[in-house]
DRENNU-984355 format. One record per atom (N, C-alpha, C): x, y, z; atom name. Coordinates in nm, 2 decimals. Layout:
<pts>
pt xx: X	yy: Y	zz: Z	atom: CA
...
</pts>
This chain:
<pts>
pt xx: 0.07	yy: -0.36	zz: -0.17	atom: N
pt xx: -0.12	yy: -0.41	zz: -0.15	atom: CA
pt xx: -0.14	yy: -0.44	zz: 0.03	atom: C
pt xx: -0.24	yy: -0.39	zz: 0.11	atom: N
pt xx: -0.28	yy: -0.50	zz: 0.29	atom: CA
pt xx: -0.34	yy: -0.54	zz: 0.21	atom: C
pt xx: -0.38	yy: -0.69	zz: 0.30	atom: N
pt xx: -0.44	yy: -0.80	zz: 0.34	atom: CA
pt xx: -0.63	yy: -0.73	zz: 0.35	atom: C
pt xx: -0.65	yy: -0.64	zz: 0.32	atom: N
pt xx: -0.73	yy: -0.55	zz: 0.40	atom: CA
pt xx: -0.83	yy: -0.53	zz: 0.29	atom: C
pt xx: -0.72	yy: -0.49	zz: 0.14	atom: N
pt xx: -0.74	yy: -0.48	zz: 0.00	atom: CA
pt xx: -0.81	yy: -0.53	zz: -0.05	atom: C
pt xx: -0.84	yy: -0.70	zz: 0.02	atom: N
pt xx: -0.89	yy: -0.79	zz: -0.06	atom: CA
pt xx: -1.00	yy: -0.88	zz: 0.04	atom: C
pt xx: -0.94	yy: -0.87	zz: 0.12	atom: N
pt xx: -1.03	yy: -0.95	zz: 0.24	atom: CA
pt xx: -1.06	yy: -0.83	zz: 0.34	atom: C
pt xx: -1.22	yy: -0.86	zz: 0.40	atom: N
pt xx: -1.24	yy: -0.79	zz: 0.47	atom: CA
pt xx: -1.23	yy: -0.79	zz: 0.66	atom: C
pt xx: -1.16	yy: -0.65	zz: 0.64	atom: N
pt xx: -1.14	yy: -0.65	zz: 0.83	atom: CA
pt xx: -1.20	yy: -0.77	zz: 0.92	atom: C
pt xx: -1.35	yy: -0.73	zz: 0.91	atom: N
pt xx: -1.43	yy: -0.79	zz: 1.05	atom: CA
pt xx: -1.37	yy: -0.94	zz: 1.02	atom: C
pt xx: -1.39	yy: -0.99	zz: 0.87	atom: N
pt xx: -1.36	yy: -1.17	zz: 0.88	atom: CA
pt xx: -1.12	yy: -1.16	zz: 0.89	atom: C
pt xx: -1.11	yy: -1.09	zz: 0.84	atom: N
pt xx: -0.95	yy: -1.16	zz: 0.92	atom: CA
pt xx: -0.99	yy: -1.15	zz: 1.10	atom: C
pt xx: -1.02	yy: -1.02	zz: 1.16	atom: N
pt xx: -1.03	yy: -1.03	zz: 1.27	atom: CA
pt xx: -1.09	yy: -1.15	zz: 1.36	atom: C
pt xx: -1.17	yy: -1.17	zz: 1.33	atom: N
pt xx: -1.24	yy: -1.33	zz: 1.41	atom: CA
pt xx: -1.18	yy: -1.46	zz: 1.31	atom: C
pt xx: -1.15	yy: -1.46	zz: 1.24	atom: N
pt xx: -1.06	yy: -1.61	zz: 1.15	atom: CA
pt xx: -0.94	yy: -1.63	zz: 1.24	atom: C
pt xx: -0.80	yy: -1.47	zz: 1.25	atom: N
pt xx: -0.74	yy: -1.44	zz: 1.32	atom: CA
pt xx: -0.78	yy: -1.51	zz: 1.48	atom: C
pt xx: -0.92	yy: -1.46	zz: 1.56	atom: N
pt xx: -0.90	yy: -1.47	zz: 1.66	atom: CA
pt xx: -0.93	yy: -1.60	zz: 1.66	atom: C
pt xx: -1.05	yy: -1.70	zz: 1.61	atom: N
pt xx: -1.06	yy: -1.81	zz: 1.64	atom: CA
pt xx: -0.93	yy: -1.93	zz: 1.70	atom: C
pt xx: -0.82	yy: -1.89	zz: 1.60	atom: N
pt xx: -0.69	yy: -1.98	zz: 1.64	atom: CA
pt xx: -0.58	yy: -1.90	zz: 1.67	atom: C
pt xx: -0.64	yy: -1.82	zz: 1.84	atom: N
pt xx: -0.57	yy: -1.78	zz: 1.91	atom: CA
pt xx: -0.49	yy: -1.84	zz: 2.02	atom: C
pt xx: -0.56	yy: -1.97	zz: 2.04	atom: N
pt xx: -0.54	yy: -2.08	zz: 2.15	atom: CA
pt xx: -0.37	yy: -2.13	zz: 2.03	atom: C
pt xx: -0.30	yy: -2.15	zz: 2.10	atom: N
pt xx: -0.19	yy: -2.26	zz: 2.03	atom: CA
pt xx: -0.24	yy: -2.40	zz: 2.02	atom: C
pt xx: -0.14	yy: -2.44	zz: 1.90	atom: N
pt xx: -0.19	yy: -2.57	zz: 1.83	atom: CA
pt xx: -0.38	yy: -2.54	zz: 1.80	atom: C
pt xx: -0.39	yy: -2.44	zz: 1.80	atom: N
pt xx: -0.56	yy: -2.46	zz: 1.73	atom: CA
pt xx: -0.50	yy: -2.42	zz: 1.60	atom: C
pt xx: -0.42	yy: -2.42	zz: 1.49	atom: N
pt xx: -0.48	yy: -2.38	zz: 1.36	atom: CA
pt xx: -0.54	yy: -2.48	zz: 1.26	atom: C
pt xx: -0.60	yy: -2.46	zz: 1.19	atom: N
pt xx: -0.61	yy: -2.51	zz: 1.07	atom: CA
pt xx: -0.65	yy: -2.45	zz: 0.92	atom: C
pt xx: -0.60	yy: -2.51	zz: 0.90	atom: N
pt xx: -0.52	yy: -2.39	zz: 0.75	atom: CA
pt xx: -0.74	yy: -2.39	zz: 0.64	atom: C
pt xx: -0.73	yy: -2.50	zz: 0.69	atom: N
pt xx: -0.87	yy: -2.50	zz: 0.61	atom: CA
pt xx: -1.01	yy: -2.48	zz: 0.69	atom: C
pt xx: -1.01	yy: -2.41	zz: 0.80	atom: N
pt xx: -1.13	yy: -2.37	zz: 0.85	atom: CA
pt xx: -1.07	yy: -2.26	zz: 0.83	atom: C
pt xx: -0.96	yy: -2.16	zz: 0.90	atom: N
pt xx: -0.87	yy: -2.05	zz: 0.88	atom: CA
pt xx: -0.94	yy: -1.99	zz: 0.72	atom: C
pt xx: -0.90	yy: -2.11	zz: 0.64	atom: N
pt xx: -0.97	yy: -2.03	zz: 0.48	atom: CA
pt xx: -1.08	yy: -1.94	zz: 0.41	atom: C
pt xx: -1.20	yy: -2.07	zz: 0.51	atom: N
pt xx: -1.33	yy: -2.04	zz: 0.52	atom: CA
pt xx: -1.33	yy: -1.92	zz: 0.53	atom: C
pt xx: -1.33	yy: -1.93	zz: 0.76	atom: N
pt xx: -1.35	yy: -1.81	zz: 0.82	atom: CA
pt xx: -1.25	yy: -1.64	zz: 0.75	atom: C
pt xx: -1.17	yy: -1.62	zz: 0.66	atom: N
pt xx: -1.11	yy: -1.52	zz: 0.71	atom: CA
pt xx: -1.14	yy: -1.50	zz: 0.53	atom: C
pt xx: -1.23	yy: -1.62	zz: 0.45	atom: N
pt xx: -1.35	yy: -1.50	zz: 0.33	atom: CA
pt xx: -1.24	yy: -1.60	zz: 0.16	atom: C
pt xx: -1.12	yy: -1.71	zz: 0.24	atom: N
pt xx: -1.01	yy: -1.70	zz: 0.16	atom: CA
pt xx: -1.10	yy: -1.82	zz: 0.04	atom: C
pt xx: -1.17	yy: -1.82	zz: 0.07	atom: N
pt xx: -1.29	yy: -1.91	zz: -0.07	atom: CA
pt xx: -1.35	yy: -1.88	zz: -0.14	atom: C
pt xx: -1.46	yy: -1.77	zz: -0.10	atom: N
pt xx: -1.54	yy: -1.72	zz: -0.18	atom: CA
pt xx: -1.43	yy: -1.61	zz: -0.31	atom: C
pt xx: -1.29	yy: -1.59	zz: -0.30	atom: N
pt xx: -1.26	yy: -1.53	zz: -0.37	atom: CA
pt xx: -1.20	yy: -1.57	zz: -0.49	atom: C
pt xx: -1.16	yy: -1.49	zz: -0.54	atom: N
pt xx: -1.13	yy: -1.55	zz: -0.72	atom: CA
pt xx: -1.01	yy: -1.57	zz: -0.71	atom: C
pt xx: -0.96	yy: -1.70	zz: -0.81	atom: N
pt xx: -0.80	yy: -1.69	zz: -0.81	atom: CA
pt xx: -0.73	yy: -1.64	zz: -0.82	atom: C
pt xx: -0.75	yy: -1.49	zz: -0.91	atom: N
pt xx: -0.73	yy: -1.34	zz: -0.91	atom: CA
pt xx: -0.71	yy: -1.33	zz: -0.74	atom: C
pt xx: -0.77	yy: -1.31	zz: -0.67	atom: N
pt xx: -0.80	yy: -1.23	zz: -0.55	atom: CA
pt xx: -0.67	yy: -1.35	zz: -0.42	atom: C
pt xx: -0.71	yy: -1.44	zz: -0.47	atom: N
pt xx: -0.60	yy: -1.52	zz: -0.37	atom: CA
pt xx: -0.52	yy: -1.51	zz: -0.41	atom: C
pt xx: -0.44	yy: -1.51	zz: -0.61	atom: N
pt xx: -0.30	yy: -1.47	zz: -0.58	atom: CA
pt xx: -0.22	yy: -1.40	zz: -0.55	atom: C
pt xx: -0.31	yy: -1.24	zz: -0.53	atom: N
pt xx: -0.30	yy: -1.11	zz: -0.49	atom: CA
pt xx: -0.21	yy: -1.17	zz: -0.32	atom: C
pt xx: -0.33	yy: -1.27	zz: -0.21	atom: N
pt xx: -0.35	yy: -1.25	zz: -0.07	atom: CA
pt xx: -0.17	yy: -1.32	zz: -0.04	atom: C
pt xx: -0.20	yy: -1.49	zz: -0.14	atom: N
pt xx: -0.04	yy: -1.48	zz: -0.19	atom: CA
pt xx: 0.09	yy: -1.45	zz: -0.14	atom: C
pt xx: 0.09	yy: -1.31	zz: -0.24	atom: N
pt xx: 0.23	yy: -1.27	zz: -0.27	atom: CA
pt xx: 0.21	yy: -1.13	zz: -0.16	atom: C
pt xx: 0.08	yy: -1.10	zz: -0.07	atom: N
pt xx: 0.12	yy: -1.02	zz: 0.01	atom: CA
pt xx: 0.23	yy: -1.15	zz: 0.12	atom: C
pt xx: 0.17	yy: -1.23	zz: 0.14	atom: N
pt xx: 0.21	yy: -1.28	zz: 0.24	atom: CA
pt xx: 0.35	yy: -1.44	zz: 0.22	atom: C
pt xx: 0.36	yy: -1.38	zz: 0.09	atom: N
pt xx: 0.55	yy: -1.41	zz: 0.06	atom: CA
pt xx: 0.68	yy: -1.25	zz: 0.07	atom: C
pt xx: 0.68	yy: -1.27	zz: 0.19	atom: N
pt xx: 0.78	yy: -1.14	zz: 0.23	atom: CA
pt xx: 0.87	yy: -1.11	zz: 0.16	atom: C
pt xx: 0.95	yy: -1.18	zz: 0.12	atom: N
pt xx: 1.09	yy: -1.18	zz: 0.06	atom: CA
pt xx: 1.05	yy: -1.17	zz: -0.07	atom: C
pt xx: 0.93	yy: -1.18	zz: -0.14	atom: N
pt xx: 0.90	yy: -1.18	zz: -0.27	atom: CA
pt xx: 0.99	yy: -1.33	zz: -0.38	atom: C
pt xx: 1.02	yy: -1.38	zz: -0.29	atom: N
pt xx: 1.14	yy: -1.50	zz: -0.38	atom: CA
pt xx: 1.03	yy: -1.60	zz: -0.48	atom: C
pt xx: 0.87	yy: -1.57	zz: -0.42	atom: N
pt xx: 0.74	yy: -1.67	zz: -0.53	atom: CA
pt xx: 0.71	yy: -1.78	zz: -0.47	atom: C
pt xx: 0.81	yy: -1.85	zz: -0.32	atom: N
pt xx: 0.79	yy: -1.88	zz: -0.22	atom: CA
pt xx: 0.68	yy: -1.88	zz: -0.13	atom: C
pt xx: 0.62	yy: -1.92	zz: -0.01	atom: N
pt xx: 0.57	yy: -1.93	zz: 0.09	atom: CA
pt xx: 0.69	yy: -2.00	zz: 0.16	atom: C
pt xx: 0.82	yy: -1.96	zz: 0.23	atom: N
pt xx: 0.89	yy: -2.11	zz: 0.29	atom: CA
pt xx: 0.83	yy: -2.12	zz: 0.39	atom: C
pt xx: 0.91	yy: -2.25	zz: 0.54	atom: N
pt xx: 0.86	yy: -2.27	zz: 0.60	atom: CA
pt xx: 0.89	yy: -2.17	zz: 0.73	atom: C
pt xx: 0.94	yy: -2.04	zz: 0.66	atom: N
pt xx: 0.99	yy: -1.95	zz: 0.83	atom: CA
pt xx: 0.87	yy: -1.88	zz: 0.78	atom: C
pt xx: 0.86	yy: -1.84	zz: 0.64	atom: N
pt xx: 0.75	yy: -1.71	zz: 0.65	atom: CA
pt xx: 0.60	yy: -1.76	zz: 0.71	atom: C
pt xx: 0.58	yy: -1.90	zz: 0.67	atom: N
pt xx: 0.42	yy: -1.98	zz: 0.70	atom: CA
pt xx: 0.44	yy: -1.97	zz: 0.84	atom: C
pt xx: 0.52	yy: -1.98	zz: 0.94	atom: N
pt xx: 0.54	yy: -1.98	zz: 1.10	atom: CA
pt xx: 0.47	yy: -1.83	zz: 1.15	atom: C
pt xx: 0.48	yy: -1.77	zz: 1.05	atom: N
pt xx: 0.38	yy: -1.63	zz: 1.12	atom: CA
pt xx: 0.25	yy: -1.56	zz: 0.96	atom: C
pt xx: 0.17	yy: -1.66	zz: 0.95	atom: N
pt xx: 0.14	yy: -1.68	zz: 0.85	atom: CA
pt xx: -0.06	yy: -1.58	zz: 0.90	atom: C
pt xx: -0.04	yy: -1.50	zz: 1.04	atom: N
pt xx: -0.17	yy: -1.55	zz: 1.07	atom: CA
pt xx: -0.13	yy: -1.44	zz: 1.14	atom: C
pt xx: 0.04	yy: -1.29	zz: 1.18	atom: N
pt xx: 0.04	yy: -1.20	zz: 1.15	atom: CA
pt xx: 0.07	yy: -1.14	zz: 1.00	atom: C
pt xx: 0.11	yy: -1.23	zz: 0.90	atom: N
pt xx: 0.06	yy: -1.17	zz: 0.74	atom: CA
pt xx: -0.07	yy: -1.15	zz: 0.72	atom: C
pt xx: -0.18	yy: -1.19	zz: 0.80	atom: N
pt xx: -0.31	yy: -1.16	zz: 0.82	atom: CA
pt xx: -0.36	yy: -1.04	zz: 0.92	atom: C
pt xx: -0.29	yy: -1.02	zz: 1.00	atom: N
pt xx: -0.32	yy: -0.96	zz: 1.09	atom: CA
pt xx: -0.20	yy: -0.94	zz: 1.23	atom: C
pt xx: -0.15	yy: -0.78	zz: 1.23	atom: N
pt xx: -0.05	yy: -0.80	zz: 1.33	atom: CA
pt xx: -0.07	yy: -0.86	zz: 1.47	atom: C
pt xx: -0.16	yy: -0.89	zz: 1.52	atom: N
pt xx: -0.23	yy: -0.97	zz: 1.68	atom: CA
pt xx: -0.20	yy: -1.03	zz: 1.60	atom: C
pt xx: -0.17	yy: -1.10	zz: 1.49	atom: N
pt xx: -0.25	yy: -1.27	zz: 1.51	atom: CA
pt xx: -0.08	yy: -1.36	zz: 1.57	atom: C
pt xx: -0.09	yy: -1.44	zz: 1.64	atom: N
pt xx: -0.01	yy: -1.55	zz: 1.69	atom: CA
pt xx: 0.10	yy: -1.63	zz: 1.61	atom: C
pt xx: 0.24	yy: -1.64	zz: 1.61	atom: N
pt xx: 0.35	yy: -1.72	zz: 1.52	atom: CA
pt xx: 0.24	yy: -1.86	zz: 1.59	atom: C
pt xx: 0.29	yy: -1.97	zz: 1.46	atom: N
pt xx: 0.26	yy: -2.07	zz: 1.45	atom: CA
pt xx: 0.31	yy: -2.14	zz: 1.50	atom: C
pt xx: 0.28	yy: -2.30	zz: 1.57	atom: N
pt xx: 0.39	yy: -2.42	zz: 1.64	atom: CA
pt xx: 0.49	yy: -2.46	zz: 1.51	atom: C
pt xx: 0.56	yy: -2.54	zz: 1.59	atom: N
pt xx: 0.65	yy: -2.54	zz: 1.44	atom: CA
pt xx: 0.55	yy: -2.67	zz: 1.40	atom: C
pt xx: 0.47	yy: -2.74	zz: 1.52	atom: N
pt xx: 0.46	yy: -2.85	zz: 1.50	atom: CA
pt xx: 0.32	yy: -2.78	zz: 1.36	atom: C
pt xx: 0.23	yy: -2.69	zz: 1.37	atom: N
pt xx: 0.17	yy: -2.64	zz: 1.32	atom: CA
pt xx: 0.18	yy: -2.58	zz: 1.14	atom: C
pt xx: 0.33	yy: -2.53	zz: 1.21	atom: N
pt xx: 0.40	yy: -2.48	zz: 1.04	atom: CA
pt xx: 0.41	yy: -2.56	zz: 0.96	atom: C
pt xx: 0.54	yy: -2.74	zz: 1.00	atom: N
pt xx: 0.51	yy: -2.82	zz: 0.95	atom: CA
pt xx: 0.38	yy: -2.91	zz: 0.89	atom: C
pt xx: 0.25	yy: -2.86	zz: 0.93	atom: N
pt xx: 0.14	yy: -2.94	zz: 0.92	atom: CA
pt xx: 0.03	yy: -2.89	zz: 0.80	atom: C
pt xx: 0.10	yy: -2.75	zz: 0.78	atom: N
pt xx: 0.07	yy: -2.60	zz: 0.71	atom: CA
pt xx: 0.15	yy: -2.66	zz: 0.65	atom: C
pt xx: 0.32	yy: -2.69	zz: 0.59	atom: N
pt xx: 0.35	yy: -2.67	zz: 0.48	atom: CA
pt xx: 0.35	yy: -2.79	zz: 0.46	atom: C
pt xx: 0.33	yy: -2.92	zz: 0.53	atom: N
pt xx: 0.30	yy: -3.08	zz: 0.44	atom: CA
pt xx: 0.18	yy: -3.12	zz: 0.35	atom: C
pt xx: 0.02	yy: -2.99	zz: 0.43	atom: N
pt xx: -0.05	yy: -2.99	zz: 0.29	atom: CA
pt xx: -0.05	yy: -2.87	zz: 0.17	atom: C
pt xx: 0.06	yy: -2.81	zz: 0.18	atom: N
pt xx: 0.05	yy: -2.68	zz: 0.04	atom: CA
pt xx: 0.14	yy: -2.73	zz: -0.05	atom: C
pt xx: 0.24	yy: -2.79	zz: 0.01	atom: N
pt xx: 0.41	yy: -2.89	zz: -0.06	atom: CA
pt xx: 0.33	yy: -2.96	zz: -0.11	atom: C
pt xx: 0.31	yy: -2.94	zz: -0.25	atom: N
pt xx: 0.25	yy: -3.05	zz: -0.34	atom: CA
pt xx: 0.41	yy: -3.13	zz: -0.37	atom: C
pt xx: 0.45	yy: -3.05	zz: -0.48	atom: N
pt xx: 0.58	yy: -3.13	zz: -0.53	atom: CA
pt xx: 0.69	yy: -3.15	zz: -0.44	atom: C
pt xx: 0.70	yy: -3.16	zz: -0.33	atom: N
pt xx: 0.78	yy: -3.18	zz: -0.16	atom: CA
pt xx: 0.88	yy: -3.08	zz: -0.19	atom: C
pt xx: 0.94	yy: -2.97	zz: -0.24	atom: N
pt xx: 1.01	yy: -2.89	zz: -0.25	atom: CA
pt xx: 1.07	yy: -2.80	zz: -0.09	atom: C
pt xx: 0.93	yy: -2.81	zz: -0.01	atom: N
pt xx: 1.00	yy: -2.78	zz: 0.12	atom: CA
pt xx: 0.93	yy: -2.61	zz: 0.08	atom: C
pt xx: 0.87	yy: -2.56	zz: 0.04	atom: N
pt xx: 0.78	yy: -2.46	zz: 0.03	atom: CA
pt xx: 0.69	yy: -2.43	zz: -0.07	atom: C
pt xx: 0.59	yy: -2.38	zz: -0.06	atom: N
pt xx: 0.41	yy: -2.34	zz: -0.09	atom: CA
pt xx: 0.44	yy: -2.25	zz: -0.21	atom: C
pt xx: 0.50	yy: -2.27	zz: -0.40	atom: N
pt xx: 0.47	yy: -2.20	zz: -0.49	atom: CA
pt xx: 0.31	yy: -2.14	zz: -0.48	atom: C
pt xx: 0.29	yy: -2.02	zz: -0.57	atom: N
pt xx: 0.16	yy: -1.97	zz: -0.65	atom: CA
pt xx: 0.05	yy: -2.02	zz: -0.68	atom: C
pt xx: 0.14	yy: -2.19	zz: -0.71	atom: N
pt xx: -0.03	yy: -2.24	zz: -0.78	atom: CA
pt xx: -0.03	yy: -2.39	zz: -0.64	atom: C
pt xx: 0.06	yy: -2.40	zz: -0.61	atom: N
pt xx: 0.02	yy: -2.50	zz: -0.50	atom: CA
pt xx: -0.03	yy: -2.44	zz: -0.36	atom: C
pt xx: -0.02	yy: -2.30	zz: -0.34	atom: N
pt xx: -0.16	yy: -2.24	zz: -0.24	atom: CA
pt xx: -0.32	yy: -2.23	zz: -0.29	atom: C
pt xx: -0.26	yy: -2.17	zz: -0.41	atom: N
pt xx: -0.42	yy: -2.14	zz: -0.49	atom: CA
pt xx: -0.47	yy: -2.26	zz: -0.47	atom: C
pt xx: -0.43	yy: -2.38	zz: -0.50	atom: N
pt xx: -0.55	yy: -2.52	zz: -0.48	atom: CA
pt xx: -0.53	yy: -2.57	zz: -0.38	atom: C
pt xx: -0.43	yy: -2.53	zz: -0.29	atom: N
pt xx: -0.45	yy: -2.53	zz: -0.10	atom: CA
pt xx: -0.62	yy: -2.49	zz: -0.11	atom: C
pt xx: -0.61	yy: -2.34	zz: -0.09	atom: N
pt xx: -0.72	yy: -2.28	zz: -0.12	atom: CA
pt xx: -0.84	yy: -2.36	zz: -0.15	atom: C
pt xx: -0.85	yy: -2.37	zz: -0.28	atom: N
pt xx: -0.94	yy: -2.45	zz: -0.33	atom: CA
pt xx: -0.99	yy: -2.61	zz: -0.32	atom: C
pt xx: -0.92	yy: -2.66	zz: -0.20	atom: N
pt xx: -0.90	yy: -2.80	zz: -0.19	atom: CA
pt xx: -0.93	yy: -2.80	zz: -0.05	atom: C
pt xx: -0.93	yy: -2.68	zz: 0.06	atom: N
pt xx: -1.02	yy: -2.69	zz: 0.17	atom: CA
pt xx: -1.19	yy: -2.65	zz: 0.24	atom: C
</pts>
């Protein structure tokens, strides 16, 4: 499944482009711009599984760093600071990774 099966290509392009500058990433604004906030819980879970590159059932810190690339190939890598802030926002149980329930909660709270 491709990200464009769930989200609009134009929304993805605009959202990824809006955070092209280093240290500009804000997950709340990104989720809004890319259209995640409008999706059903089931579709948000589909996005999670696309981002879970190693199919572990979790989005780990090394996968979070490349989250923008998960939406569009031209997306930049997040800085270490951005990655850690994103992980801290989503990792509700403190295990160092974001599970599907944590991801859907993070999107809903954004």
